[in-house]
C-alpha positions in Angstrom: 83.0 92.7 89.1 82.3 95.9 87.3 84.2 94.7 84.2 81.9 91.7 84.1 78.8 93.8 84.5 79.8 96.2 81.8 80.5 93.3 79.4 77.3 91.6 80.4 75.4 94.8 79.6 77.1 95.0 76.1 77.0 91.4 74.9 74.4 89.7 77.2 74.6 86.4 78.9 77.4 85.3 76.5 79.8 87.4 78.6 79.6 84.6 81.2 81.2 82.2 78.8 84.2 84.4 78.0 87.6 84.0 79.8 88.2 86.5 82.6 91.2 87.8 80.7 88.9 89.1 78.0 86.7 91.0 80.5 89.1 92.5 83.0 90.7 95.9 83.0 94.3 95.6 81.7 96.8 96.3 83.0 95.5 95.5 86.5 95.2 98.6 88.8 97.0 97.5 92.0 99.0 98.8 94.9 102.0 97.5 96.8 102.0 96.6 100.5 103.9 99.9 101.3 101.4 102.1 99.4 100.1 104.9 101.7 96.5 104.7 102.6 95.8 108.2 101.2 97.4 107.2 97.9 95.3 104.0 97.7 92.2 106.1 98.4 93.1 108.6 95.8 93.6 105.8 93.2 90.3 104.2 94.0 88.6 107.6 93.7 90.3 108.7 90.5 89.9 105.3 88.7 86.4 104.7 90.1 87.1 101.2 91.3 85.9 99.3 94.3 88.8 96.9 95.0 92.5 97.1 94.8 94.7 94.0 94.6 97.7 94.3 96.9 100.9 92.9 95.2 104.3 92.0 96.6 107.5 91.1 94.9 109.5 92.5 92.1 110.2 91.3 88.6 107.7 90.0 86.2 105.7 87.9 88.6 104.4 89.8 91.6 102.4 87.8 94.1 98.8 88.7 95.1 98.8 89.1 98.9 95.4 90.6 99.4 92.6 92.9 98.4 91.6 96.3 99.7 88.1 97.7 99.4 87.2 101.4 99.6 85.4 100.4 102.9 88.6 99.0 104.4 90.5 102.2 103.5 87.9 104.6 104.8 87.5 102.6 108.0 91.2 102.7 108.6 91.4 106.4 107.9 88.5 107.3 110.2 90.0 105.2 113.0 93.3 106.9 112.6 91.7 110.3 112.6 89.8 109.4 115.8 93.0 108.2 117.5 94.7 111.5 116.5 91.8 113.5 117.9 91.8 111.6 121.1 95.6 112.1 121.5 95.0 115.9 120.9 92.3 115.9 123.6 94.5 114.1 126.0 97.3 116.5 125.3 95.1 119.5 125.9 93.7 118.1 129.1 97.2 117.5 130.4 98.5 120.9 129.5 
């Protein structure tokens, strides 16, 4: 979406008539299904992007299996931290 907005700002409404391939970041910044959440968060932060395609498969034709947003990753990380904190509290109470 940002690629389209940047192009729209540069060339005006004519950007809407261009093929997506002319507007999009290339190569596509993506992750694999087994990419660690912290690695995906780092990539989003470093590259200043909002969404990451999740690809599966090897060779020249990986398959898109989903998208991750920064919100998805932050929510997962916060929930995991809360579970870990609760486990620690339970451990301390049981000691």
